[in-house]
C-alpha positions as CSV (number, residue, x, y, z in Angstrom):
1,M,25.6,-41.6,19.0
2,D,23.8,-44.9,19.5
3,S,22.6,-46.5,16.3
4,T,20.7,-49.6,15.2
5,K,21.2,-51.5,12.0
6,T,18.1,-51.3,9.8
7,T,17.5,-53.2,6.6
8,F,15.1,-52.2,4.0
9,Y,14.7,-52.7,0.3
10,L,15.3,-50.0,-2.3
11,P,14.7,-50.2,-6.1
12,N,18.1,-50.8,-7.8
13,S,17.8,-47.5,-9.7
14,L,17.4,-45.5,-6.4
15,R,20.3,-47.4,-4.8
16,A,22.5,-46.6,-7.8
17,R,21.5,-42.9,-7.6
18,L,22.2,-42.8,-3.8
19,K,25.7,-44.4,-4.4
20,A,26.5,-41.9,-7.1
21,A,25.4,-38.9,-5.0
22,A,27.3,-40.2,-2.0
23,A,30.5,-40.6,-4.0
24,K,30.0,-37.2,-5.7
25,H,29.7,-35.4,-2.3
26,D,32.2,-37.6,-0.4
27,K,29.6,-39.0,1.9
28,S,28.4,-42.5,2.6
29,V,25.0,-43.9,1.5
30,T,24.2,-44.2,5.2
31,D,24.8,-40.5,5.7
32,L,22.5,-39.7,2.8
33,L,19.8,-42.1,4.1
34,T,20.1,-40.5,7.6
35,Q,19.7,-37.0,6.2
36,G,16.7,-38.2,4.2
37,A,15.1,-39.7,7.2
38,E,15.6,-36.4,9.1
39,L,14.0,-34.5,6.3
40,V,11.0,-36.8,6.2
41,L,10.5,-36.6,9.9
42,D,10.8,-32.8,9.9
43,R,8.2,-32.6,7.2
44,Y,5.7,-34.9,8.9
45,E,6.4,-33.7,12.5
46,N,6.0,-30.0,11.4
47,K,2.9,-30.7,9.2
48,A,0.6,-30.2,12.2
49,D,2.5,-27.0,13.1
50,Q,2.1,-25.7,9.5
51,Q,-1.6,-26.5,9.5
52,E,-2.1,-24.6,12.8
53,L,-0.1,-21.6,11.4
54,R,-2.3,-21.6,8.3
55,Q,-5.5,-21.6,10.4
56,R,-4.2,-18.8,12.6
57,A,-3.2,-16.7,9.5
58,A,-6.7,-17.2,8.0
59,R,-8.3,-16.1,11.3
60,A,-6.0,-13.1,11.5
61,R,-6.7,-12.1,7.8
62,E,-10.5,-12.3,8.5
63,Q,-10.2,-10.2,11.7
64,L,-8.1,-7.6,9.9
65,R,-10.6,-7.6,7.0
66,R,-13.5,-7.0,9.4
67,G,-11.5,-4.3,11.2
68,L,-10.5,-2.5,8.0
69,Y,-14.0,-2.5,6.4
70,A,-16.1,-1.9,9.5
71,G,-17.5,1.5,10.3
72,P,-17.1,4.8,8.4
73,S,-14.5,5.1,5.8
74,A,-11.3,7.0,6.5
75,A,-12.1,9.5,3.7
76,D,-15.4,10.3,5.5
77,Q,-13.6,10.8,8.8
78,A,-11.0,13.0,7.1
79,D,-13.7,15.2,5.5
80,A,-15.4,15.6,8.9
81,I,-12.2,16.7,10.5
82,L,-11.1,19.0,7.6
83,Y,-14.4,20.7,6.9
84,A,-15.7,20.7,10.5
85,G,-19.4,21.1,9.7
86,E,-18.9,22.5,6.2
87,R,-19.6,20.4,3.1
88,P,-16.6,19.2,1.3
89,P,-15.8,21.3,-1.9
90,T,-16.9,18.5,-4.2
91,M,-20.4,18.6,-2.7
92,R,-20.9,22.3,-2.8
93,T,-23.2,23.8,-5.4
94,K,-21.5,25.8,-8.0
95,K,-22.1,29.6,-8.0
96,R,-22.8,31.2,-11.3
């Protein structure tokens, strides 16, 4: 793997935490910084993808909602099939 030396400044407290975490996990500070850079890039590079997925999900929910609530209800359709021209029992007049 090709690499380039990069110098940047960290607060002392952050550097101390990095060194402690690296020692605890038997890694180098460079390894942790590389992993951190990869996580940051994944987050920012995929942000556009996540936004697109959210927009697509919103459109799909809206289309599903329109499809579910458009037209006659399923109960009305079931009554029409079950009673084929008769009135459903709940709508019949009571005989005395």
